[in-house]
C-alpha positions, -999 to 999 in steps of 0.1 A, spaced: -598 -525 78 -590 -487 77 -597 -471 43 -584 -436 37 -609 -410 29 -607 -397 -7 -596 -361 -13 -623 -335 -16 -619 -331 -53 -619 -369 -59 -650 -373 -38 -669 -347 -58 -658 -362 -91 -669 -397 -81 -703 -386 -67 -736 -372 -80 -731 -383 -116 -703 -358 -119 -724 -327 -110 -701 -321 -81 -671 -319 -104 -690 -296 -127 -698 -272 -98 -662 -274 -85 -648 -266 -119 -670 -234 -120 -659 -224 -85 -623 -229 -92 -621 -215 -127 -608 -181 -116 -583 -197 -92 -569 -220 -118 -565 -192 -142 -547 -171 -116 -525 -200 -107 -516 -207 -143 -506 -170 -147 -483 -172 -117 -456 -194 -133 -427 -194 -128 -431 -199 -91 -395 -192 -81 -370 -165 -76 -347 -175 -104 -333 -144 -123 -354 -135 -153 -351 -109 -180 -377 -82 -186 -392 -69 -218 -361 -49 -229 -326 -41 -218 -326 -26 -183 -307 4 -169 -311 -8 -133 -310 -42 -117 -323 -33 -82 -342 -7 -62 -337 8 -28 -368 27 -16 -362 50 14 -398 55 25 -402 86 47 -434 77 65 -455 107 75 -449 131 46 -419 154 46 -424 191 42 -413 200 7 -412 238 12 -388 233 42 -365 208 25 -364 208 -13 -388 234 -28 -379 270 -18 -407 295 -23 -398 332 -20 -435 342 -24 -445 321 5 -418 338 26 -430 372 16 -466 363 24 -459 347 57 -488 353 82 -513 364 55 -544 345 45 -538 320 17 -552 331 -17 -574 309 -38 -550 284 -53 -560 261 -82 -549 225 -85 -562 211 -52 -594 208 -32 -583 215 3 -607 239 20 -584 242 51 -562 266 32 -585 294 42 -586 284 79 -550 292 88 -524 318 76 -496 311 53 -464 300 70 -430 306 54 -401 283 61 -377 291 89 -349 273 72 -324 288 47 -319 274 12 -288 277 -9 -276 264 -44 -255 233 -42 -232 216 -67 -225 226 -103 -262 222 -110 -271 249 -85 -301 230 -72 -313 247 -40 -315 225 -8 -324 234 27 -298 238 54 -315 208 71 -302 183 45 -266 194 40 -254 159 31 -280 152 5 -275 188 -8 -238 180 -13 -249 153 -38 -270 177 -58 -253 167 -90 -261 131 -85 -298 136 -76 -329 138 -98 -353 161 -79 -389 157 -88 -408 188 -74 -441 181 -92 -453 149 -75 -490 145 -66 -512 118 -52 -549 113 -45 -554 107 -8 -548 131 21 -548 103 47 -517 83 58 -531 47 51 -545 54 17 -515 75 6 -491 49 19 -509 22 0 -508 44 -31 -471 49 -29 -464 12 -22 -490 -4 -45 -502 24 -69 -537 22 -54 -551 38 -23 -571 6 -14 -554 -21 7 -548 -56 -6 -530 -50 -39 -494 -62 -45 -467 -37 -37 -442 -25 -63 -415 -48 -47 -438 -78 -51 -444 -69 -88 -406 -64 -94 -396 -98 -79 -425 -115 -97 -412 -101 -130 -375 -105 -125 -368 -129 -96 -336 -124 -78 -299 -128 -85 -292 -144 -51 -311 -177 -43 -298 -177 -7 -316 -145 3 -351 -131 -2 -356 -112 -34 -377 -85 -17 -367 -72 18 -380 -47 43 -357 -31 69 -373 -12 98 -368 -5 134 -382 -35 153 -400 -12 177 -424 4 153 -443 -3 121 -456 28 104 -490 34 88 -500 6 65 -483 -21 85 -477 -53 66 -496 -39 37 -464 -21 28 -448 -54 17 -479 -75 8 -480 -98 -22 -517 -91 -26 -530 -116 -51 -496 -124 -65 -482 -158 -54 -473 -158 -17 -435 -162 -23 -433 -126 -37 -443 -110 -4 -415 -89 12 -394 -105 40 -384 -85 70 -347 -86 80 -330 -69 109 -298 -48 108 -288 -58 143 -284 -93 159 -298 -122 139 -310 -109 105 -340 -132 106 -358 -141 138 -361 -178 146 -339 -188 117 -314 -206 139 -323 -233 165 -319 -224 201 -304 -259 208 -278 -272 183 -289 -304 166 -268 -336 167 -242 -340 140 -260 -347 107 -294 -343 123 -302 -310 107 -294 -323 72 -314 -355 78 -344 -334 89 -342 -311 59 -339 -341 35 -370 -357 51 -390 -325 48 -379 -321 11 -392 -356 3 -425 -350 21 -428 -317 3 -422 -333 -31 -450 -359 -24 -474 -330 -16 -463 -311 -47 -471 -341 -69 -504 -346 -52 -515 -310 -55 -497 -297 -86 -520 -267 -90 -518 -253 -55 -498 -221 -58 -499 -214 -20 -484 -248 -13 -457 -244 -39 -448 -210 -25 -446 -224 10 -423 -251 -1 -401 -226 -19 -400 -205 12 -390 -234 34 -362 -243 9 -350 -206 10 -351 -207 48 -329 -238 48 -304 -221 25 -305 -190 46 -296 -210 77 -263 -219 60 -255 -185 43 -275 -156 56 -256 -149 88 -223 -146 69 -237 -126 39 -254 -101 62 -227 -98 88 -218 -61 90 -189 -67 114 -164 -70 85 -172 -35 71 -143 -11 74 -141 15 101 -141 42 73 -174 28 59 -189 27 94 -180 64 98 -194 72 64 -229 59 75 -227 75 109 -223 44 130 -200 63 153 -228 87 162 -257 75 183 -281 98 165 -274 83 130 -262 48 140 -295 29 138 -306 42 104 -270 41 91 -268 4 99 -300 -2 80 -288 16 49 -254 -1 51 -273 -34 51 -294 -22 22 -263 -16 2 -250 -50 11 -282 -67 0 -283 -51 -35 -245 -58 -37 -255 -95 -32 -282 -96 -58 -314 -88 -38 -338 -71 -62 -359 -47 -41 -351 -33 -6 -375 -10 13 -362 9 43 -386 27 67 -377 58 86 -365 57 123 -392 58 150 -415 72 163 -446 64 143 -450 85 111 -419 105 121 -422 131 93 -459 139 102 -454 174 117 -488 188 127 -470 207 154 -435 218 165 -422 215 130 -393 238 136 -378 214 162 -391 180 151 -381 184 114 -345 192 122 -344 162 146 -354 136 120 -332 152 94 -302 148 118 -310 111 120 -315 105 83 -297 130 61 -261 117 66 -270 80 62 -291 86 31 -263 105 15 -238 79 26 -258 52 8 -256 70 -25 -219 78 -20 -211 42 -11 -230 28 -41 -213 52 -64 -178 45 -53 -184 7 -56 -197 11 -91 -232 0 -80 -252 33 -84 -255 29 -122 -274 -3 -117 -293 6 -85 -322 30 -85 -325 48 -51 -358 65 -43 -363 89 -14 -400 97 -9 -429 100 16 -466 94 9 -474 131 4 -462 166 14 -473 194 36 -496 224 33 -481 260 30 -504 272 58 -498 267 95 -516 242 117 -521 256 151 -492 280 144 -464 255 146 -471 227 122 -484 218 87 -512 196 75 -512 168 49 -509 178 13 -512 152 -16 -515 179 -43 -478 187 -46 -446 173 -30 -410 165 -38 -391 132 -40 -355 124 -48 -340 97 -70 -305 87 -79 -287 62 -101 -305 36 -122 -301 55 -155 -318 87 -142 -305 122 -148 -283 137 -120 -283 174 -112 -318 176 -126 -349 193 -114 -382 181 -129 -415 201 -127 -427 227 -103 -454 236 -79 -473 269 -76 -456 299 -57 -468 284 -24 -457 248 -30 -493 237 -27 -501 220 -60 -480 205 -88 -484 228 -118 -456 220 -143 -447 186 -157 -469 169 -131 -460 133 -121 -485 110 -105 -476 79 -86 -486 56 -115 -462 76 -137 -435 72 -111 -440 34 -110 -442 31 -148 -408 49 -149 -393 27 -122 -404 -4 -140 -390 9 -173 -356 14 -158 -357 -23 -147 -365 -33 -183 -402 -38 -177 -431 -24 -197 -457 -16 -171 -485 -23 -196 -472 -58 -203 -465 -69 -168 -498 -85 -159 -515 -110 -136 -549 -125 -142 -573 -121 -113 -608 -134 -117 -606 -130 -154 -591 -95 -153 -554 -87 -163 -542 -66 -134 -511 -44 -136 -491 -25 -110 -501 9 -125 -538 -1 -130 -532 7 -166 -569 3 -175 -578 36 -157 -546 54 -147 -532 62 -182 -497 60 -166 -468 70 -188 -430 68 -184 -415 102 -175 -388 102 -201 -375 137 -191 -360 119 -160 -340 94 -181 -305 97 -193 
């Protein structure tokens, strides 16, 4: 007669006078604690620690590091000193400043809007929204390399493996749409920028809070629909059988968070088969909206379609959407030929980014959607090989709009050469603390226990992150 083998845990408990169970309990102590901290394991909408100003976030990540002194941070002194050797500048530790001459910007700046904020001629559409934008000119980070700086901007730490801000947000708040992922990444399918899948990782948070990639063209999710249509009623019967089998496994292993997350993901996939295609179908957008996002221009169409889909996702209750820049790899990383390559990427992205903010505003969504435009760092004020600029984490600019933030506002400043943040400096942990605050979350109270340590997004034990209240309405 066939006798089924006992499960591993049962075998250990029943053998060696219980010493196996004792050893197992020690080995699994940390895992059980982490799993207990993970509840609830679903995407049901949840409230934060206090009333939020924003419900969702759209993060426009400009991979490679945009040049602040050529786009958002005009420096007359840098222009006057063009071609001279850089002076000793405090606030950073980049010895390469002395290796190349200072390089002023070729591009003109002018005041925009009633606020008079100066923007480069390369971003006329974002400049036209000056009164809606919160311009932070005093950002700084701690890593001059793409991978570490990307991890820092996505996870608040320059080491890989920690949960991203999108994973933390959905862990805390869930999603308002149970038929779509709560955390979405949109990118060109032909390229994944520095950091790869680490840009959307759940780290040690439960697996269901990892970001899900969707596509702006064709089927939004690969392999979601079967190539051959099932017989009438066959699909429903299959899903019901899988659901019953899943429930048996759930009861057998009630503490397995990975299993629970996998079951939830399969259930979400089943719902998406019925609803995703219709909810994410852009063909019913008006011709006027398509023109707004630049879909009538081959140069802006691909990125415009992604940003239109981003608006559609938050409109339908998705909590966090991250959009990567168009290809090629690290497209803002201009070590050479900056004067031609920077205008080229701006022509692809400026109009669609401005269209997203305009579209959210006219639909009444901007007040509850926080839009963030940022790279992982900025560029140096000196030339690299005479035509480019090197990496610079000591001072750079990012843009924000909506979500209860001040419009027509400039925060902080860099030195006269746009090298290092000198006034009202904002570190990445401060930025993330502020983002969470606008979502109604106290960054010090949002925790997850890992091996006996209460971890937070901002690594509050060491970063001393604070909410930047000068940015808030």
